[in-house]
N, C-alpha and C positions, 0 to 999 in steps of 0.2 A: 736778886743778887746780880748784881752787872756782872754781864760775859767778860772775859779777857777778850782784847781786841789783839787780831792776829799781825803781826806787826812783820816785814818783810824790808830786806834790805833795799834801799832804792840808789839810784843813782847819782853820786855825789861828787860834784863836779868843784875843780879851779881851788881848792885852799887845801893847803897838809896841814894831817893830824898828828906830826909827828914833831914838825921842827918847830913851829909856833911857839915863842917863849913865852912864860907864865905872865901876868898881868894883874900889875896892883889897882888900878883903875878900877871902880865900883860901878857896873854899869846902870845909867839912868833911863830908865822906862817913857819918860817923857820928853828926852832929847832921842831917845836912837830911833831906828825908822823905821817899822816893820811892814812890806806888803799888806796890802787892808783886804786883798783878795785870795784866797786857798782854794783855786781848780784842779782836781788831779785827774789822769785820763790814765789807765793802764798800759796805752801802748807810748803818748805821746811825755816826753817828761818834762816838764811845764817848771820854769826857771820861779823860784820863791826866794825874794832876797831878804836878809837882815843886815842893816846899819849898827853898831852896836857903837854907843858915846858914852861917855862920862857926864857928871853933874855939868862941866863947861861947855859942853856941846862939843867935844875934843875923841877924833874917832878912836877905839881902842883896839892895842893893839895885843892878838894872842889871845883874846875872850872864848872860853868855851860855849857856843850856840847847842842848844840842843832844841828839837821840838819832837812833843810829847802828843799822843794820840790819846783822848779823852772823852768821858760821856756816853760812851759807846749803849745806848740801853736796846732791847727787846723791841722791836719793830711787831704792835699787835696789825696793823694791815696786812704784812709779808711774812709769809711762813717762818720761822726761826728768828733767829739775829741776822743783822746784814751790818757787819760792823766794818772799819775800810782796810785792803788789804791792799799788801805793797808787794813786787813783783820784781823781783823773783825775792826766793824765799828768806828769811834771816829775823831776827828780832830784835828788840829793846825801843828806846829814845833815839833818834837821826841825830849824827853827833857832828857838827863841824869846830873847826877855829881860824878866828879872823884874821885879816892882814892886816897889814899897815895901815889899809885904810877901815879899817874896822868892820869891812863887808866880808859876809858870805853869802852861798848860792844854794839854796837844795837845788838838787833836780831829782822831783819825785816821781815815780809811775807805780801810779795808783787807782783805787778805783772802791765803789762800794760807801754807802753814807748808812748812818744810825740818825735817829731821832735826837737833834741838837746835835749832831756829830759836833766834837771841837778836834781841834791842835794848840798846846799851848805852848808857847817862844820862852826858853830862857837864857840868858846870856850870865856865864857865872851862879847859877841858881837863882839867878833876881828875876821873876817873870814878864817879860816887856811888853807881850801879849796874849792875845786868847784868840784863835780864828776858824770860824764856823768851816767847817772843807763840804761844798758841793764837787757836785761829780757825775758825769754824763752816763759811768755805768753807775745807777741807781739800788740795784740791787748784789752789787758785792761778788759778780761772778768773773769778771776780770774779762770781761765782754760788751761792749757797748750796743746790745741788740737785743730783741724782744721785748723782756718785759721792762726793760728801764724806762721805752715810751711812756709806755701804760702807766707808771709810777709815777713817771714827771708830769705829765698831763694830771695827774690827779689831784699831785701838788699844787698847779698852777691854778686849777680849779678849785680849789681846796674855801675860798675867799681869804685865806690867812697868810702873811708873809712864813716865807721857809725858805732858811740862807742855803739849807741843802739842795732846794732846786733852783738857785740864783747863779746861773751857770755863765754868766755875764759881767758880776757882779754890781750890778747897779742898784741891787735895796730894788728888786719888784719883781717879785711871783704869779702878778694876777693876769693871765694868760699871755704871758712877756714874752712877743716875738722872738727877743735879741736871747733871751732863753734856748728855744727852739733853735734861733742858728747857731747856737752852739755845741747844741746834741748835734746835729746834723756835719757841723764839720768833724765830729769826733765819733757819727755812729761805722759801727763796725770795727774800731776798734778795740784788740787784743792785749793780752799782756805781751805776745810774742811776734802777735802779726795784724794783717788787717784785714778783716773778711767782708767780702762785699755783701753791702749795706741793703736793706728794702726797702728804697728811698718812696715806691706809692706807698707802701702800708701807711709810714711814719709821715707821710705826705697826705696821706688820706685823713690822719689823725690831727693833723694842724689845720686841714682846711673844716675840718669837724667843730672845732673848738673856738676857730678865731673871729 
């Protein structure tokens, strides 16, 4: 049985949810633009941009854009389930409404991944895209420390591509230095603060596997 994701309210900026008019245009998945990489950190609100366009390529004003976290399954390599947690507490899909440029920008503070973690993006009920969730907080503790580095290295050394460990979004998780560098940038980040990381231990892991 699939566990439910524990969804929390993100920081969402730049778009009014109440004043935008409803749109009669139909969103086009082909012409709309959705950021190709979804990286979530519990401390940094990393922007994720969606531009909704119609079949003629025109931006749609007043389109309701939703991001829904899906496909969270139990991870046999980790005790229990490691869902995507958003910070601070809340529930439901994330929702924004486009302006005249058809654009919304989700600013999401979150952490944790599951095998095949996915986020699905809708505009007015039309599926625009689906993105794999990557996060330096691999164990869902909402702090980038401890087991996160070991889990990340295990995925990098598995011999197969794992999008949840593709922190730099380059399509490579084969002991990729770029992914390790992104981890270093977020090491110690927690939901409400930055905790001093232990660069010596993480550095030793990188030296061992590089």
